[in-house]
C-alpha positions as CSV (number, residue, x, y, z in Angstrom):
1,M,28.6,-38.6,73.8
2,T,27.3,-38.3,77.5
3,L,29.9,-36.8,80.1
4,Y,31.1,-41.1,80.3
5,Q,31.9,-40.7,77.1
6,T,33.7,-37.7,77.3
7,N,36.1,-38.9,79.6
8,W,37.3,-41.5,78.1
9,A,37.5,-39.7,75.1
10,T,39.6,-37.6,76.6
11,I,41.8,-40.0,78.8
12,E,42.3,-42.6,75.8
13,A,43.1,-39.3,73.5
14,V,45.6,-37.9,76.1
15,V,47.7,-41.3,76.2
16,E,47.5,-42.1,72.5
17,L,49.3,-38.6,72.5
18,F,51.9,-40.0,75.1
19,L,52.8,-42.5,73.8
20,E,53.1,-40.9,70.6
21,T,55.1,-38.1,72.0
22,W,57.1,-39.7,74.7
23,P,60.0,-41.3,72.8
24,L,60.5,-37.9,70.8
25,I,60.2,-35.8,74.1
26,R,62.9,-38.8,76.0
27,E,65.3,-38.0,73.4
28,G,65.0,-34.6,72.9
29,K,63.9,-34.3,69.6
30,N,60.3,-33.3,70.0
31,Q,58.5,-30.2,68.0
32,R,58.1,-27.3,70.7
33,Y,54.9,-25.2,69.9
34,P,54.9,-22.0,71.6
35,P,51.3,-21.6,73.4
36,L,48.6,-20.0,72.5
37,G,47.1,-17.2,73.6
38,Q,47.1,-16.2,77.1
39,G,45.1,-19.3,78.7
40,S,42.8,-19.4,81.4
41,Y,42.3,-21.2,85.0
42,H,39.2,-21.5,87.4
43,T,39.3,-21.7,90.4
44,L,36.0,-24.1,92.4
45,K,34.0,-20.7,93.2
46,D,34.0,-20.5,89.5
47,I,31.6,-23.4,89.9
48,I,29.5,-22.4,92.4
49,P,26.3,-20.8,90.4
50,F,26.4,-24.4,88.7
51,Q,27.2,-26.6,91.1
52,D,23.2,-27.4,90.9
53,V,23.9,-28.9,87.9
54,L,26.5,-30.4,88.1
55,M,25.2,-32.2,91.5
56,N,21.9,-33.4,89.9
57,S,24.0,-34.6,86.8
58,S,25.6,-38.6,85.8
59,P,27.5,-40.1,83.7
60,D,24.7,-40.9,81.1
61,T,24.3,-37.1,80.9
62,P,24.6,-36.4,78.0
63,I,26.8,-33.3,77.5
64,R,24.6,-30.3,75.3
65,E,22.0,-30.9,78.1
66,L,24.3,-30.7,80.5
67,C,25.9,-27.0,78.8
68,Q,22.5,-26.0,78.1
69,A,21.3,-26.6,81.9
70,I,24.6,-24.3,82.3
71,R,23.9,-21.7,79.4
72,A,20.0,-21.1,81.4
73,K,22.3,-20.0,84.5
74,V,24.8,-17.3,83.1
75,D,24.1,-13.7,81.1
76,I,24.2,-13.5,77.5
77,D,27.9,-12.4,77.5
78,Q,29.6,-15.9,79.6
79,I,26.9,-17.7,76.9
80,V,29.1,-16.3,74.3
81,E,32.3,-17.5,75.6
82,I,30.6,-21.0,77.4
83,R,29.5,-21.9,74.1
84,S,32.3,-21.3,71.8
85,Q,34.6,-23.3,74.5
86,A,32.3,-26.2,74.6
87,D,31.2,-26.3,70.7
88,F,34.9,-26.7,70.0
89,W,35.9,-29.8,72.6
90,I,32.0,-30.8,72.4
91,R,33.3,-31.2,68.3
92,H,36.7,-32.5,69.2
93,L,35.6,-35.1,71.8
94,E,33.1,-36.3,69.5
95,R,35.7,-36.7,66.2
96,Q,38.3,-38.1,68.9
97,S,35.1,-40.6,69.9
98,R,34.3,-41.8,66.3
99,Q,38.6,-42.6,66.1
100,V,38.7,-44.5,69.0
101,Q,35.4,-46.5,67.8
102,K,36.9,-47.4,64.1
């Protein structure tokens, strides 16, 4: 998948989730789940080491290519974390894309 495709797959998944859950949320009947883990956040300074990779990417850039370029710029400990997160999202978005195409 490309950056463009993952962007649209994400938007479509969010819209679908909202349409499915909004009636339950409005009525106060939605299932609630506690947060998993501690969560995370990122600031603009976190992308500075990858700014050139991002600036040289286009909407047609394959996600795997982008991940490889980013991995080339980080140390081995960061690679493990980035890879596990990136691989999860790539698999998730590929599944979403296949469902949308059906």
